C-alpha distance (Angstrom), angle and dihedral (degrees) to the residues before:
residue distance angle dihedral
M1 . . .
V2 3.78 . .
W3 3.80 114.2 .
D4 3.80 128.9 -167.9
L5 3.82 91.6 -119.5
A6 3.80 135.3 22.1
D7 3.80 125.1 -96.9
P8 3.81 102.0 18.1
F9 3.78 125.3 -173.2
I10 3.83 102.6 -127.0
I11 3.79 135.6 -163.9
D12 3.78 126.5 -172.6
L13 3.80 118.7 -127.7
S14 3.78 135.5 -174.1
V15 3.80 122.5 -157.6
A16 3.79 107.8 -123.2
A17 3.80 128.5 -158.9
E18 3.81 90.9 -105.9
D19 3.83 89.6 57.4
I20 3.81 91.6 63.5
D21 3.82 120.5 95.6
G22 3.78 132.4 -158.9
L23 3.80 90.9 -79.6
G24 3.81 91.6 61.9
H25 3.81 99.1 -110.8
A26 3.81 136.4 88.5
N27 3.79 109.7 -66.6
N28 3.79 116.1 -113.9
A29 3.83 91.3 -121.9
V30 3.81 89.3 60.6
Y31 3.80 89.8 60.5
V32 3.81 89.7 58.0
T33 3.82 89.1 52.7
W34 3.80 89.0 51.9
L35 3.81 91.4 50.6
E36 3.79 90.1 53.0
R37 3.81 92.0 47.1
C38 3.79 91.8 51.0
A39 3.82 93.5 47.2
W40 3.83 91.3 49.0
R41 3.79 93.7 48.7
H42 3.78 90.3 49.5
S43 3.81 91.1 49.1
Q44 3.82 89.8 49.2
Q45 3.80 90.4 50.7
L46 3.82 87.5 53.5
G47 3.83 90.3 53.6
L48 3.80 95.1 -103.9
D49 3.79 105.7 117.2
L50 3.80 130.5 152.4
S51 3.81 93.6 -87.1
E52 3.82 89.8 54.2
Y53 3.81 90.4 47.9
R54 3.82 89.5 52.7
R55 3.80 93.1 45.6
L56 3.81 90.3 52.8
D57 3.83 94.4 39.4
R58 3.81 86.7 -130.1
A59 3.79 136.2 109.6
M60 3.78 140.1 172.7
A61 3.81 105.5 -117.6
V62 3.81 125.6 -166.9
V63 3.79 114.4 -112.0
R64 3.81 99.0 165.6
H65 3.80 139.9 17.4
E66 3.80 121.1 -168.1
I67 3.80 110.6 -171.5
D68 3.78 131.1 -179.2
Y69 3.80 110.1 -165.5
L70 3.80 103.4 -155.8
A71 3.82 104.4 169.2
S72 3.79 138.7 -1.7
A73 3.78 129.4 -97.5
Y74 3.80 119.7 -145.3
E75 3.79 136.4 -156.7
H76 3.81 112.7 -68.7
D77 3.82 93.4 14.9
A78 3.80 111.7 146.6
L79 3.80 108.4 -139.0
Q80 3.78 139.7 -180.0
L81 3.79 122.9 -146.4
A82 3.80 119.3 -162.4
T83 3.78 129.3 -167.6
W84 3.77 136.9 -170.2
I85 3.79 131.8 -176.4
V86 3.78 100.2 -130.1
D87 3.79 106.0 170.0
W88 3.78 142.5 15.1
D89 3.77 140.1 156.9
R90 3.85 95.4 -140.1
R91 3.81 88.1 -122.9
L92 3.82 115.7 59.8
K93 3.82 115.1 -22.3
M94 3.78 133.9 65.1
T95 3.81 130.3 173.7
R96 3.79 127.9 -152.7
R97 3.77 127.5 -168.8
F98 3.78 123.5 -153.2
Q99 3.79 135.7 -164.6
L100 3.81 123.8 -170.6
R101 3.81 117.3 -159.4
R102 3.78 136.9 178.5
P103 3.82 105.3 -139.1
A104 3.82 93.4 -159.1
D105 3.81 92.1 71.1
G106 3.82 102.4 8.6
V107 3.80 92.8 -119.7
T108 3.80 119.2 152.9
L109 3.81 106.0 -135.0
L110 3.78 99.2 -177.6
R111 3.77 144.1 9.9
A112 3.77 119.0 -166.7
Q113 3.74 142.9 169.4
T114 3.80 125.1 -156.6
T115 3.79 126.7 -166.4
F116 3.79 117.8 -152.0
V117 3.79 130.6 -168.6
C118 3.79 124.4 -156.9
I119 3.80 111.0 -117.5
E120 3.77 136.1 -177.0
L121 3.81 104.5 -114.9
S122 3.81 94.7 -147.1
T123 3.82 93.8 56.6
G124 3.82 105.4 18.5
R125 3.80 88.9 -130.0
P126 3.80 125.3 132.5
R127 3.80 112.2 -94.4
R128 3.79 134.9 172.6
M129 3.77 117.6 -86.8
P130 3.79 112.8 -98.8
E131 3.80 117.8 -121.0
S132 3.82 92.2 -100.9
F133 3.83 89.9 58.9
I134 3.79 90.7 49.3
S135 3.80 92.8 50.4
G136 3.83 95.9 38.3
Y137 3.78 100.1 44.3
G138 3.78 92.3 31.9
A139 3.80 90.5 62.4
A140 3.81 88.7 61.0
I141 3.81 100.3 48.2
Q142 3.80 109.6 132.8
P143 3.80 111.4 -164.0
I144 3.78 115.0 -138.8
P145 3.81 110.9 -121.0
N146 3.78 115.3 -115.0
P147 3.84 105.3 -127.3
G148 3.79 93.2 -152.3
G149 3.77 93.0 51.8
A150 3.80 92.3 -126.1
Q151 3.77 117.9 128.6
């Protein structure tokens, strides 16, 4: 499987009957659910699960989704969704990229980018990332290659 970037975190998905809309393909809202699932599983793998968020009174909250729907998914399709953390400021913001592929034909169905902001759970206000976020998420940063080779 060819991915847009190296070393993706990948989850396997299967399109269920309840994912299908009146047009006969997976509803666009389902894709957003899959993005969230993939981001959470990656965070959990990095040691930053919901219990850790609560303990620290911090969370990474979505402030923006940018989604390019490139092809449709259909009932019973087996899919793979990859994510990478591609940017962050080590204070408040973090950006993930996603790529959804159907291994059976190699088609990329979706590319997305999500921007998160660190918030204090008790107030909902933006707050600096705690050290455990910096070390946990920082270990997963995947720099985006510069096509021109210039730095």
